[in-house]
C-alpha positions in Angstrom: -9.0 10.2 -19.8 -9.2 12.1 -23.0 -6.1 12.7 -25.0 -4.9 16.3 -25.6 -6.0 17.7 -28.9 -3.3 17.4 -31.5 -3.1 19.8 -34.5 -3.0 18.2 -37.8 0.3 18.6 -39.7 -1.6 18.6 -43.0 -3.1 22.1 -42.8 -4.0 24.3 -45.8 -0.5 25.8 -46.0 1.1 22.3 -46.1 -1.3 21.1 -48.8 -0.8 24.3 -50.9 3.0 23.9 -50.6 2.8 20.2 -51.7 0.6 21.1 -54.7 3.1 23.8 -55.7 6.1 21.5 -55.4 4.4 18.8 -57.5 3.3 21.2 -60.2 6.7 22.7 -60.4 8.4 19.3 -60.6 6.1 17.9 -63.2 6.3 21.2 -65.2 10.1 21.3 -65.2 10.5 17.6 -66.1 8.1 17.8 -69.0 9.9 20.9 -70.4 13.5 19.7 -69.7 14.3 19.4 -73.4 13.4 23.0 -74.1 15.2 24.3 -71.1 18.4 22.3 -72.0 18.3 23.6 -75.6 17.9 27.2 -74.4 20.7 26.8 -71.9 23.2 25.5 -74.4 22.4 28.2 -76.9 22.9 30.9 -74.3 26.3 29.4 -73.5 27.3 29.6 -77.2 26.0 33.2 -77.6 27.8 36.4 -76.8 28.4 36.4 -72.9 28.6 40.2 -72.9 25.2 40.7 -74.5 23.6 38.0 -72.4 24.9 39.8 -69.3 23.3 43.1 -70.4 20.1 41.2 -71.1 20.0 39.8 -67.6 20.3 43.3 -66.2 17.4 44.4 -68.4 15.3 41.4 -67.1 15.8 42.8 -63.6 14.7 46.2 -65.0 11.4 44.7 -66.2 10.8 43.6 -62.6 11.4 47.1 -61.4 9.0 48.5 -64.0 6.3 46.1 -63.2 6.6 46.9 -59.5 6.4 50.6 -60.2 3.2 50.1 -62.0 1.5 48.1 -59.3 2.6 50.5 -56.5 1.4 53.5 -58.5 -2.0 52.0 -59.4 -2.6 50.7 -55.8 -2.7 54.3 -54.6 -2.1 53.2 -51.0 0.7 54.0 -48.5 0.4 50.4 -47.3 1.8 49.1 -50.6 5.5 49.9 -50.5 7.9 49.5 -53.3 10.4 46.9 -52.1 7.9 44.4 -50.6 6.0 44.6 -53.9 9.3 44.0 -55.7 9.8 40.8 -53.8 6.3 39.7 -54.7 7.0 40.4 -58.3 10.1 38.2 -58.1 7.9 35.4 -56.6 5.5 35.7 -59.5 8.4 34.4 -61.6 7.3 30.9 -60.5 3.6 31.3 -59.9 3.1 32.7 -63.5 4.6 29.4 -64.8 2.0 27.3 -63.0 -1.1 28.7 -64.6 -2.0 30.0 -68.1 -2.6 33.6 -69.3 -0.9 35.2 -66.3 -3.4 33.8 -63.7 -0.6 32.8 -61.4 0.6 36.4 -61.1 -3.0 37.7 -60.8 -3.7 35.4 -57.9 -0.5 36.2 -56.1 -1.0 40.0 -56.4 -4.7 39.7 -55.4 -3.7 37.8 -52.2 -0.9 40.4 -51.6 -3.3 43.3 -51.8 -5.9 41.6 -49.6 -3.3 41.0 -47.0 -2.7 44.8 -46.8 -6.4 45.6 -46.2 -7.8 45.7 -49.7 -11.3 44.3 -50.3 -11.3 41.5 -52.9 -13.0 43.7 -55.4 -10.4 46.5 -54.9 -7.5 44.0 -55.1 -8.9 42.6 -58.3 -9.4 46.1 -59.7 -5.8 47.1 -59.1 -4.6 43.9 -60.9 -7.1 44.6 -63.8 -5.9 48.3 -64.0 -2.3 47.1 -64.4 -3.4 44.7 -67.2 -5.3 47.6 -68.9 -2.3 49.8 -68.7 -0.1 47.0 -70.0 -2.4 46.4 -73.0 -2.8 50.1 -73.8 0.9 50.7 -73.5 1.7 47.7 -75.7 -0.9 48.9 -78.3 0.7 52.4 -78.4 4.2 51.0 -79.0 2.8 48.5 -81.5 1.1 51.2 -83.5 4.3 53.3 -83.6 6.4 50.2 -84.7 3.9 49.3 -87.5 3.8 52.9 -88.7 7.6 52.8 -89.0 7.6 49.3 -90.7 4.2 48.4 -92.1 5.5 45.4 -94.1 5.3 43.2 -91.0 1.5 43.1 -91.1 1.5 41.2 -94.4 4.0 38.5 -93.4 2.5 36.8 -90.4 0.0 33.9 -90.1 -1.7 32.9 -86.9 -1.8 29.2 -86.1 -5.1 27.3 -85.8 -6.4 26.6 -82.3 -7.0 22.8 -81.8 -10.6 21.7 -82.0 -10.5 19.6 -78.8 -9.3 22.6 -76.9 -12.2 24.6 -78.1 -14.7 21.8 -77.1 -13.1 21.6 -73.6 -13.4 25.3 -73.1 -17.0 25.3 -74.2 -17.9 22.4 -72.0 -16.4 24.1 -69.0 -18.2 27.3 -69.8 -21.6 25.5 -70.2 -21.0 23.6 -66.9 -20.3 26.8 -65.0 -23.3 28.5 -66.5 -25.6 25.6 -65.4 -24.2 25.6 -61.9 -24.6 29.4 -61.6 -28.1 29.5 -63.0 -29.3 26.9 -60.5 -27.9 28.9 -57.6 -29.4 32.3 -57.9 -27.6 33.5 -54.7 -24.2 32.9 -56.4 -25.3 34.9 -59.4 -26.3 37.9 -57.3 -23.0 37.7 -55.4 -21.0 37.6 -58.6 -23.0 40.5 -60.1 -22.4 42.6 -56.9 -18.7 41.7 -56.9 -18.2 42.6 -60.6 -20.1 45.8 -60.1 -17.9 46.9 -57.2 -14.8 45.8 -59.0 -15.7 47.9 -62.0 -16.3 50.9 -59.8 -12.9 50.5 -58.3 -11.3 50.0 -61.7 -12.8 53.3 -63.0 -11.4 54.9 -59.9 -7.9 53.4 -60.4 -7.8 54.4 -64.0 -9.0 58.0 -63.6 -6.7 60.5 -65.2 -3.9 61.5 -62.9 -0.2 61.2 -62.2 -0.5 57.7 -60.8 -2.4 56.3 -63.8 0.1 58.0 -66.1 3.0 56.4 -64.1 1.3 53.0 -64.4 1.0 53.4 -68.2 4.5 54.7 -68.6 5.9 51.8 -66.4 4.2 49.2 -68.6 5.5 50.9 -71.8 9.0 50.8 -70.3 8.5 47.2 -69.4 7.5 46.3 -73.0 10.4 48.3 -74.4 12.9 46.6 -72.2 11.6 43.2 -73.4 12.0 44.5 -76.9 15.6 45.4 -76.3 16.2 41.9 -74.7 14.9 40.2 -77.8 17.0 42.5 -80.0 20.1 41.6 -78.0 19.3 37.9 -78.3 19.1 38.3 -82.1 22.4 40.2 -82.2 24.1 37.7 -79.8 23.7 34.9 -82.3 24.8 37.0 -85.3 21.4 38.1 -86.5 20.3 41.6 -87.6 17.0 43.4 -87.3 15.5 46.9 -86.8 15.1 47.5 -83.1 11.5 48.9 -83.2 10.3 45.8 -84.9 11.0 43.8 -81.7 7.9 45.5 -80.2 5.7 44.2 -83.0 7.2 40.7 -82.8 6.7 40.6 -79.0 3.1 41.7 -79.5 2.5 38.8 -81.8 4.0 36.4 -79.3 1.8 37.8 -76.6 -1.3 37.3 -78.7 -0.4 33.7 -79.5 0.6 33.1 -75.9 -2.9 34.2 -74.7 -4.5 32.0 -77.4 -2.6 28.9 -76.2 -3.8 28.1 -72.6 -0.4 26.8 -71.3 1.5 28.2 -68.3 3.2 31.4 -69.3 1.9 31.0 -72.9 4.6 28.2 -73.4 4.6 27.2 -77.0 2.4 29.9 -78.4 4.8 32.8 -77.5 7.8 30.9 -78.9 5.8 30.3 -82.2 4.8 33.9 -82.4 8.3 35.3 -81.8 9.9 32.9 -84.2 7.3 33.7 -86.9 7.8 37.4 -86.3 11.6 37.3 -86.5 11.5 35.3 -89.7 9.0 37.8 -91.1 11.4 40.6 -90.2 14.1 38.9 -92.4 16.1 37.0 -89.7 17.2 33.6 -91.1 15.5 30.6 -89.6 18.4 29.2 -87.6 19.4 32.5 -85.9 15.7 33.3 -85.3 15.2 30.0 -83.5 18.3 30.5 -81.4 17.3 34.1 -80.5 13.8 32.9 -79.5 15.2 30.3 -77.2 17.6 32.7 -75.7 14.9 35.3 -75.1 12.6 32.8 -73.5 15.4 31.3 -71.5 16.1 34.8 -70.0 12.5 36.0 -69.5 10.7 32.8 -68.9 13.0 30.1 -67.4 15.6 32.3 -65.5 13.0 34.0 -63.2 11.9 30.6 -62.0 15.0 30.2 -60.0 14.7 33.3 -57.7 11.0 32.8 -57.7 11.4 29.3 -56.1 13.5 30.7 -53.3 11.4 33.8 -52.7 7.9 32.4 -52.9 7.9 30.5 -49.5 9.1 33.7 -47.8 6.5 35.8 -49.6 3.7 33.3 -48.6 4.7 33.5 -45.0 5.2 37.3 -44.7 3.0 39.0 -47.3 0.1 36.6 -48.1 
């Protein structure tokens, strides 16, 4: 007599959940020192300014959500569900470098709502383009106001072993793809379709303008958060300069392939603040407070929201 079929308890969702839990645990343990340092500095800073900064962090989530909803150009993509996904990205973006966690989460979200993979990828890419363009516009304005910042900053060297690893991975992927011509054709077709969708999403219009404006608001809010962090520890700087400082941090964060640009962004912001005339000690304190608010704090709601988002929207 045959036994009834039993479903395995170790399905894809269980495995994915386990991997996420392990990654988050290892990541938080290895960065406990930085987190503790930022936490104690926040407690010693101005509580009123920290409270205002936390409200602004929530504002950045609203701005990011507005951009995605506008660029998706679909009635299926509603604001508040997308806002919840944005909160969940507070943890996924800390698991992978250069924003890949958020990209993957949003791609799955759009696919769940009927988007083809190429279309979902195009929406995420359009948001990144609007973010880069908006940041560039604000950076140009800031540097026109205070051009002395451009002569005071030095970029750190990228470790040679890291370059070799990246090159080895790239060569390996190239060898695999060239041996499987079918894969190459599929990738070419996907990229071609994605670029067509991207051109469609970025065509001049109200929604594209709203996406660009939302990203500029997001960058500006982050600039104000950094400014308040400096003021909360007794430092002083010209508010428009924070945009330039954050741009430097973003460049270094992209150059350092760590989750959320950890290490590179801190180095860029610290160097930028010192270049703007903020003394070293307040600059370090402000950097840790800013990253505590914008990097570490979103992990907490993200951890609680992500399982619900996976179940309902992915």
